[in-house]
DOTI-632806 format. One record per residue (C-alpha): y, x, z; residue in three letters. Coordinates in pm, whole numbers, padded with zeros to 5 digits, always signed. Example, Ala and Ser with C-alpha at 12.3 -4.5 7.8 and 13.67 -1.06 7.14 Angstrom:
-00450+01230+00780Ala -00106+01367+00714Ser 
END
This chain:
-00884-02562-02138Met -00930-02536-01763Ser -00635-02583-01531Arg -00776-02300-01318Arg -00446-02117-01340Thr -00278-02389-01134Lys -00330-02230-00795Arg -00090-02138-00520Leu +00059-01792-00547Ile +00104-01549-00264Gly -00216-01401-00126Ala -00242-01026-00177Gly +00094-00986-00352Ala +00209-00626-00383Ala +00481-00535-00136Ala +00739-00403-00380Thr +01094-00531-00333Val +01277-00663-00639Ala +01597-00492-00743Ile +01884-00713-00628Gly +02214-00716-00811Val +02527-00925-00844Ala +02529-01043-00486Val +02795-01311-00444Ala +02905-01506-00140Thr +03123-01808-00094Val +03416-01674+00113Pro +03458-01726+00488Thr +03204-01660+00758Ala +02958-01928+00867Leu +03031-02061+01211Ala +02739-02020+01450Glu +02546-02340+01503Ser +02206-02410+01648Glu +02161-02690+01395Ser +02173-02464+01089Ile +01848-02451+00887Ile +01799-02167+00641Asp +01692-02272+00290Ile +01597-02038+00006Gln +01627-02141-00357Met +01477-01933-00640Leu +01609-02016-00986Ala +01524-01929-01345Ile +01657-02048-01679Asn +01590-02006-02051Asp +01233-01879-02011Phe +01147-01981-02369His +00774-01936-02326Gly +00789-01560-02276Asn +00451-01526-02108Leu +00408-01168-02223Glu +00685-00914-02154Pro +00957-00953-02418Pro +00990-00671-02668Glu +01283-00481-02816Gly +01633-00547-02687Ser +01511-00872-02527Ser +01274-00685-02297Gly +01518-00497-02079Ser +01826-00540-01862Val +02089-00300-01733Thr +02232-00263-01387Tyr +02456-00020-01199Ile +02270+00184-00938Asp +02397+00306-00601Glu +02546+00614-00770Asn +02751+00407-01012Gly +02524+00498-01304Glu +02417+00245-01565Glu +02039+00208-01567Val +01828+00024-01824Glu +01494-00107-01700Val +01212-00294-01874Glu +01191-00647-01739Ala +01011-00975-01778Gly +00661-01110-01827Gly +00499-01402-01646Ala +00256-01175-01460Glu +00547-00990-01301Tyr +00776-01288-01255Leu +00505-01466-01056Ala +00460-01164-00831Thr +00833-01122-00773His +00873-01490-00687Leu +00581-01475-00445Ala +00729-01170-00276Gln +01072-01330-00255Ala +00926-01633-00076Arg +00768-01423+00198Glu +00922-01498+00537Gly +01096-01815+00415His +00968-02139+00566Asp +01199-02356+00355Asn +01191-02248-00009Thr +01215-02427-00342Val +01188-02293-00698Thr +01404-02453-00967Val +01498-02408-01332Ala +01789-02496-01557Ala +01616-02579-01885Gly +01485-02421-02205Asp +01159-02330-02037Leu +00980-02418-02362Ile +01084-02411-02727Gly +01193-02107-02925Gly +00882-01945-02781Ser +00672-01648-02891Pro +00355-01720-03084Phe +00121-01704-02784Leu +00282-02014-02634Ser +00417-02187-02945Ala +00077-02190-03115Ala -00037-02432-02842Phe +00284-02639-02833His +00393-02451-02517Asp +00110-02588-02305Glu +00036-02230-02183Pro +00392-02198-02056Thr +00370-02518-01855Ile +00043-02401-01699Glu +00207-02066-01621Ser +00510-02224-01455Leu +00291-02458-01255Asp +00087-02162-01133Ala +00393-01965-01025Met +00518-02255-00815Gly +00803-02415-01008Leu +00914-02733-00827Asp +01168-02892-01062Val +01366-02824-01381Ser +01641-02980-01583Ser +01576-03026-01951Val +01755-02803-02198Gly +01814-02853-02567Asn +01492-02673-02661His +01281-02915-02462Glu +01367-03158-02745Phe +01262-02929-03034Asp +00958-03145-03110Glu +01124-03472-03010Gly +01127-03694-02704Ile +00770-03823-02748Glu +00635-03469-02739Glu +00845-03396-02431Leu +00688-03699-02261His +00344-03558-02350Arg +00440-03218-02212Ile +00538-03389-01888Gln +00250-03634-01861Glu -00037-03457-02039Gly -00284-03550-02312Gly -00394-03412-02647Cys -00137-03330-02916His -00128-03620-03166Pro -00181-03391-03467Asp -00349-03075-03340Asp -00558-03229-03064Gly -00660-03046-02747Cys -00763-02687-02708Val -01058-02815-02507Asp -01124-03188-02565Pro -01348-03196-02258Asp -01057-03087-02039Gln -00736-03222-02198Pro -00400-03072-02118Tyr -00294-03216-01782Gly +00086-03213-01806Gly +00347-03047-01586Ala +00316-03058-01209Asp +00695-03035-01183Phe +00941-03299-01310Pro +01181-03247-01599Phe +01514-03408-01506Leu +01755-03547-01764Gly +02023-03753-01594Ala +02246-03755-01902Asn +01965-03829-02152Val +01997-04202-02217Val +01800-04438-02440Asn +02044-04590-02691Lys +01871-04927-02687His +01830-04982-02314Thr +02118-04775-02179Gly +01880-04636-01918Leu +01787-04273-01849Pro +01496-04164-02065Glu +01390-03910-01801Leu +01413-03898-01421Pro +01777-03824-01332Pro +01730-03688-00980Val +01468-03536-00750Trp +01482-03492-00375Val +01313-03207-00190Lys +01210-03294+00164Asp +01179-02993+00391Phe +01062-03037+00750Glu +01412-03106+00881Asp +01626-03108+00568Ala +01672-03304+00243Arg +01825-03161-00074Val +01891-03367-00386Gly +01883-03225-00739Phe +02058-03367-01046Ile +01923-03229-01375Gly +02108-03236-01708Met +02120-03077-02050Thr +02444-03005-02232Leu +02624-03301-02384Glu +02609-03131-02725Gly +02228-03126-02736Thr +02225-03384-03015Gly +02410-03139-03241Asn +02171-02849-03196Ile +01823-03002-03224Val +01648-03185-03506Ser +01786-03537-03513Lys +01470-03723-03610Glu +01300-03661-03277Gly +01602-03776-03074Ile +01728-04060-03291Lys +01694-04308-03003Asp +01876-04090-02749Leu +02232-04024-02639Glu +02347-03723-02439Phe +02621-03821-02198Lys +02912-03627-02051Asp +02792-03380-01788Glu +03072-03434-01536Val +03071-03815-01547Glu +02691-03820-01518Thr +02666-03574-01231Ala +02946-03741-01036Asn +02777-04081-01072Phe +02444-03955-00942Tyr +02611-03754-00667Ala +02758-04079-00534Lys +02419-04246-00568Leu +02245-03970-00372Leu +02508-03992-00099Gln +02461-04369-00087Ala +02093-04321+00000Val +02171-04058+00262Gly +02126-03735+00065Val +02436-03524+00127Lys +02312-03181+00014Ser +02334-03187-00366Ile +02251-02926-00632Val +02314-02962-01004Val +02066-02801-01246Leu +02263-02784-01570Leu +02160-02646-01906His +02511-02538-01998Glu +02676-02215-01903Gly +02949-01960-01926Gly +03038-01624-02074Leu +03116-01348-01825Pro +03355-01080-01940Ala +03089-00812-01884Asp +02726-00841-01992Gly +02577-00623-01720Ala +02344-00786-01471Val +02566-00685-01180Asn +02880-00832-01335Tyr +03167-00862-01086Asp +03270-01225-01102Cys +03577-01154-00893Asp +03742-00975-01186Ser +04063-01136-01314Pro +04042-01428-01550Gly +03969-01800-01567Pro +03690-01910-01337Gly +03676-01578-01152Asp +03609-01374-01465Gly +03398-01624-01652Ile +03488-01842-01950Ser +03313-02106-02155Gly +03217-02470-02096Pro +03092-02421-01741Ile +03441-02346-01609Val +03585-02689-01695Asp +03263-02862-01589Ile +03245-02686-01253Ala +03610-02750-01181Glu +03555-03124-01224Asn +03215-03184-01064Leu +03238-03392-00748Asp +03335-03180-00448Ala +03030-03316-00265Glu +02808-03118-00503Ile +02727-02794-00322Asp +02582-02562-00588Leu +02550-02542-00968Val +02256-02359-01129Val +02316-02311-01502Thr +02165-02176-01823Gly +02193-02198-02204His +02417-01895-02265Thr +02146-01644-02162His +02398-01467-01940Glu +02371-01337-01584Ala +02631-01428-01324Tyr +02677-01540-00966Thr +03031-01673-00954Cys +03244-01895-00741Thr +03455-02157-00917Ile +03680-02388-00718Asp +03578-02754-00699Asp +03831-03042-00735Pro +03916-03005-00364Ala +04011-02641-00418Gly +03707-02507-00232Gln +03496-02229-00385Pro +03152-02334-00506Arg +02869-02109-00624Met +02771-02120-00992Val +02474-01908-01104Thr +02275-01809-01412Ser +01977-01575-01444Gly +01988-01439-01800Ser +01680-01535-02008Ser +01314-01478-02096Phe +01205-01434-01735Gly +01381-01100-01696Arg +01576-01213-01390Leu +01554-01474-01122Phe +01834-01580-00892Thr +01777-01582-00518Glu +02011-01827-00347Ile +02025-01861+00032Asn +02212-02139+00205Leu +02254-02299+00543Gly +02178-02667+00595Tyr +02354-02833+00886Asp +02092-03057+01043Glu +02357-03251+01229Ala +02559-03347+00921Ser +02278-03333+00665Gly +02495-03121+00437Asp +02488-02768+00302Ile +02743-02546+00472Val +02932-02422+00169Arg +03045-02100+00335Thr +02683-02002+00398Ser +02581-01984+00033Val +02490-01643-00110Thr +02334-01561-00446Ala +02178-01249-00598Ala +02028-01196-00941Asn +01708-00995-00909Arg +01542-00800-01188Ile +01182-00883-01273Val +01069-00521-01289Thr +00722-00433-01415Arg +00637-00193-01133Asp +00464-00460-00925Val +00102-00573-00925Thr +00058-00831-01203Pro -00035-01177-01080Asp -00405-01234-01146Ala -00373-01602-01239Asp -00108-01523-01498Gln -00315-01237-01639Thr -00614-01470-01676Glu -00403-01735-01849Leu -00249-01487-02094Ile -00585-01331-02177Glu -00751-01669-02227Thr -00492-01800-02470Phe -00461-01456-02630Gly -00829-01460-02721Glu -00798-01806-02869Leu -00502-01716-03089Val -00595-01357-03177Glu -00753-01417-03520Pro -00435-01579-03650Ile -00186-01370-03454Ala -00315-01031-03574Asn -00317-01114-03945Glu -00126-00836-04125Lys +00137-00983-04353Ile +00378-00698-04426Gly +00524-00357-04354Tyr +00862-00231-04235Leu +01013+00115-04224Ala +01235+00067-03919Glu +01351-00183-03662Asp +01531-00478-03819Ile +01746-00630-03548Leu +01900-00968-03483Met +02253-00971-03344Gly +02303-00920-02972Glu +02527-01226-02992Thr +02539-01516-03237Arg +02892-01449-03360Asn +02798-01155-03583Val +02619-01091-03909Glu +02293-00907-03843Ser +02042-00711-04052Pro +01761-00950-03963Leu +01978-01254-04028Gly +02057-01125-04376Asp +01691-01048-04443Leu +01582-01399-04343Val +01849-01550-04568Ala +01727-01330-04854Asp +01369-01443-04794Met +01474-01807-04804Gln +01673-01759-05124Leu +01372-01587-05281Trp +01146-01876-05183Ala +01370-02139-05343Thr +01538-01960-05635Ala +01300-02071-05911Asp +01408-02387-06088Ala +01101-02581-05981Asp +01144-02462-05621Ala +01505-02573-05592Gly +01708-02343-05814Gly +01892-02196-05516Ala +02185-01962-05573Gln +02284-01908-05208Ile +02103-01931-04874Ala +02241-01952-04521Phe +02051-01896-04198Met +02168-02004-03852Asn +02147-01717-03601Pro +02002-01938-03327Gly +01692-01985-03541Gly +01616-01614-03513Ile +01456-01548-03175Arg +01347-01184-03170Ala +01390-00846-03337Asp +01143-00731-03600Leu +01031-00403-03447Thr +00858-00101-03600Tyr +00645-00032-03292Ala +00326-00236-03277Glu +00333-00546-03058Ser -00045-00573-03032Gly -00315-00384-03217Ser -00174-00415-03568Glu -00030-00060-03578Gly +00324+00077-03604Asp +00522-00047-03900Gly +00292-00344-03955Val +00424-00700-03936Val +00165-00940-03796Ser +00180-01318-03828Tyr +00260-01334-03458Ala +00554-01095-03512Asp +00696-01314-03786Ala +00641-01634-03590Phe +00816-01488-03287Thr +01118-01423-03508Val +01113-01779-03651Gln +00918-02015-03424Pro +01066-02354-03512Phe +00868-02458-03822Asn +01177-02582-04001Asn +01147-02676-04367Tyr +01366-02511-04627Leu +01595-02763-04793Val +01790-02695-05112Thr +02096-02913-05171Val +02396-02951-05399Asp +02723-02840-05238Leu +03060-02787-05402Thr +03244-02461-05362Gly +03489-02647-05140Glu +03208-02768-04915Gln +03066-02416-04889Ile +03407-02289-04779Val +03421-02572-04525Thr +03087-02452-04387Ala +03233-02103-04346Leu +03537-02251-04172Gln +03313-02446-03935Gln +03192-02111-03800Gln +03529-02087-03625Phe +03634-02448-03571Ser +03511-02777-03434Gly +03197-02734-03224Ala +03207-02359-03287Asn +03573-02300-03201Ala +03484-02103-02888Glu +03150-01950-02984Thr +03224-01853-03349Asn +02865-01913-03461Leu +02809-01700-03773Met +02595-01811-04063Leu +02379-01536-04206Gln +02440-01517-04585Pro +02200-01417-04863Ser +02256-01115-05083Glu +02538-01155-05334Gly +02747-01388-05117Phe +03049-01216-04962Thr +03378-01306-04797Tyr +03643-01170-04559Thr +03746-01288-04213Val +04107-01253-04096Asp +04071-01150-03731Glu +04437-01221-03659Ser +04411-01588-03761Ala +04276-01883-03559Glu +04010-02143-03631Gly +03939-02237-03990Ala +04223-02013-04109Asp +04008-01710-04031Lys +03832-01759-04366Ile +04029-01600-04650Leu +03933-01848-04919Val +04024-01629-05214Asp +03777-01361-05095Thr +03471-01587-05109Val +03252-01448-05385Met +02909-01509-05536Leu +02772-01208-05720Asn +03121-01064-05751Gly +03284-01376-05892Glu +03523-01603-05703Ala +03365-01924-05581Leu +03479-02221-05790Asp +03597-02491-05547Met +03515-02770-05793Ala +03180-02636-05913Ala +02844-02741-05769Thr +02605-02481-05630Tyr +02245-02504-05514Arg +02230-02392-05152Val +01923-02342-04934Thr +01943-02410-04561Ile +01677-02509-04311Asn +01608-02869-04215Ser +01794-02824-03886Phe +02114-02721-04065Leu +02065-02988-04331Ser +02115-03248-04057Glu +02448-03091-03960Gly +02298-02885-03677Gly +02492-02619-03484Asp +02821-02790-03570Gly +02789-02736-03948Phe +02847-03101-04026Glu +02932-03040-04391Val +02572-02942-04468Phe +02468-03301-04400Ala +02679-03401-04703Glu +02449-03207-04938Gly +02304-03407-05226Glu +01989-03388-05437Asn +01779-03258-05150Glu +01459-03078-05239Leu +01228-02988-04952Tyr +01050-02656-04984Gly +00807-02458-04766Pro +00824-02404-04392Leu +01053-02117-04300Asp +00764-01922-04147Ile +00564-01959-04470Asp +00856-01828-04673Ala +00882-01534-04432Phe +00509-01459-04463Lys +00495-01494-04842Asn +00799-01273-04898Trp +00647-00995-04689Leu +00309-01026-04861Leu +00463-01006-05206Glu +00745-00760-05148Asn +00612-00498-04906Thr +00324-00251-04899Thr +00231+00030-04666Glu +00388+00277-04911Ser +00688+00053-04981Ser +00799-00103-04651Pro +01109-00312-04609Val +01424-00151-04467Thr +01708-00315-04278Ala +01989-00467-04487Pro +02330-00313-04421Ala +02477-00636-04278Ala +02795-00583-04480Asp +02828-00917-04655Arg +03103-01031-04421Val +03406-00804-04395Ser +03703-00815-04160Tyr +04072-00744-04185Gln 
END
């Protein structure tokens, strides 16, 4: 495959201005100084290989217009993101484009079918300079991440074009807190310094400390993920020691604003200026010499100020997900001191609208890989009568989550396939809605292989294990305790498994144990049940540590194969699947 898409962007870009929302400013006016240099920073996060415009609920954002009306607009797509970024750079002599992780992994079929090589080529072509790693960069393990960075043919699937092997990323992936257990040294570059004509800015890149709990453990068995604050503060001192005083943290960890709108007012009352979640404590403890924090992971949009340890406000940003937004950050660099003037920093999330001229390089890239993957992608594997939606958040039961759990139970219920009685699906493993409208040329109501793969792109195996009733209840309790105490990550249960949540209780006590039923009968705490989970959960992923205690493991098919086979055997054009009611979990 040619690297022809790796060209500079800018010539002939359409002159349409991006919609700007959520403008935030660090308080206090900037004192006039002849030594101030203007620097622009454009930031994205959680792109997840969305080269084509996302579909369904993932393909739009809302904002409040000048009349105070809520407006929903279609957004995203690499062709449009590249154009918007090129337009945003116009008139800026000092500009840098950065990212806060999860650029690859959890990707739609077009990118995932080629191990996300198309996404790297796309990001190179649109001018990305540097990114932190996120948890999804480790989906295929550290060796594959090194290949993504450095280039070369995939060890199993080879190269798309052996005569022109994949060339790697032109931008560095930073992982300051990703440490090799055996050497104690960083496995990835910890920092990167951007030299402008008269200014130097240092970047520290990190993933969340909990990465080891949310990716497959085999591929990261030699790695440790260190504390974000301790790591960033160490490298901030190191950068200062070599004369770099302007410091930006690119962190794949984030927060939860009280309002999900793009133009969320971060000055609303509450902790961290209206934002909660891990980023508040992290930001409050990062070295005061760090000037800006660009975040990700939660797929939220915000431009907030959170006070640093010296009590001074510091900008913290996030640009949603899937390339629907980018964050434009403008700051003043004091040439005399070599530091960013904190009071100069402004940030605005801008919507990647689709009313601009698509970038030609991106169009060529998408069409090229689309032609290569089309025979597999357009295979018809099933039919549906309506949209079947994943949850808008991961703390709810969803129709699609229930359907996937049902599919996995079906695939492993026979005695020789595992003898499963119950199946649980983790919501983070479901990446897109299953929509009635056609996504390509397959026709409305038709599920293509690409549709199914976009829903479940991780190629996890199904694993059936022995768990006692008590262990199953513990798994339910771990939805609300331990690593999930704040996020309340909900398992998606198969048909016949029901229970009630007490909304007035806290933590593990939310599960009303005497309401846990299997096919209408109370779960026996001492009895053993056969339970199907995916290989990620079987390692204790997503904080469900009790699943790693399962015994008598039997590995079954890949999750995507179970999905495909269920649709082929259980749906026809005259008998399409409908959305489950999502009523297996009740509340009181």
